[in-house]
N, C-alpha and C positions, 0 to 999 in steps of 0.2 A: 846864771843854772838852770832854769826854766823854760832858757832856748836849750840851751840839750837836750831837755825832760823830755823834749817834742822830737826833739831829731834822732834819741833814743826806739821814743814808740812809732814817731817813723818807722824806723827801718828793720826795727820788730818784726810789724806787721808783716815785707816782705821779705824779708829772709831770708832764705835757704837751712840758714845752720842746723839754726831751731825743728827741725825737720829730725837730725839724729838724737832727743833725744824724744821723738815717740817711740811706742813700744810695738805700735801695732799694724802699721803705717795706716792710722785713720789720718781724722784730716783737724788741723788743730783751730782750736774754735778759739778766736782774735775777742773776743767779748771776755775773757777767761782770763787774758795775756795782762802776765803785771810780772813786775820786776823789782830789784829791789837794786842799788847800789850799792859796792862792796870795795871799791877802795878807786879813785882817780884822783891824778895826775891830767899837765897838758898835753898828753902822748896817746893816752888812753881811758880805756872805763871799763872794773867787773863787771860784772851785773852778774844779775844769781836772780835766772828768771824760770818764771812755777804757768803751766795752762793745764786747759782739759785734751784728752785728748778724744775725740771722736765718732765709732764704732757704728758704721752703719749695718745692718740688716737691708738685706736685699729687696727687700720690701716698701727702702726708702726708711725706715721708720725704724728712731737710735738704739742704736743695745745694749749699749755704753759708752761711759765718763771715766777714760785711766788720770786719773792724776800725772802729769809731766811735769823734770823739772831740772832745770844743766846750768852750768856754767859759761859765760862765752867772759871773751876779749874783746873790747870796742874799742877797735885802732878812732882816735878823730882825726879829720886835716889839720893842718892852718887854723882854717875859720869856726871852729866848734864841730865838723861836724861828724857822722861816723863814714870812714871810707870804706868799712869792711872789717868782719867777724873771726874771729878765733873758738877754737870748743878747746873749752880747757880740762 
């Protein structure tokens, strides 16, 4: 299970699918990224993902932090690594 958790975390930090949960095309704060496994079997994991979207002002200051969330279906390969994700 620990190996799977590390694979999920690594995948989420670089996956494009999280951008669909943003509201204003801001940057994803990787330090605020959290997930919870809702369902799991040998082929996939359903994860509830949360993070903060950071909106910047033109001067480079943080203008706002917007909470974002959504569900992903993470497909696992035969080694238990995440091969791709689908929005739910």
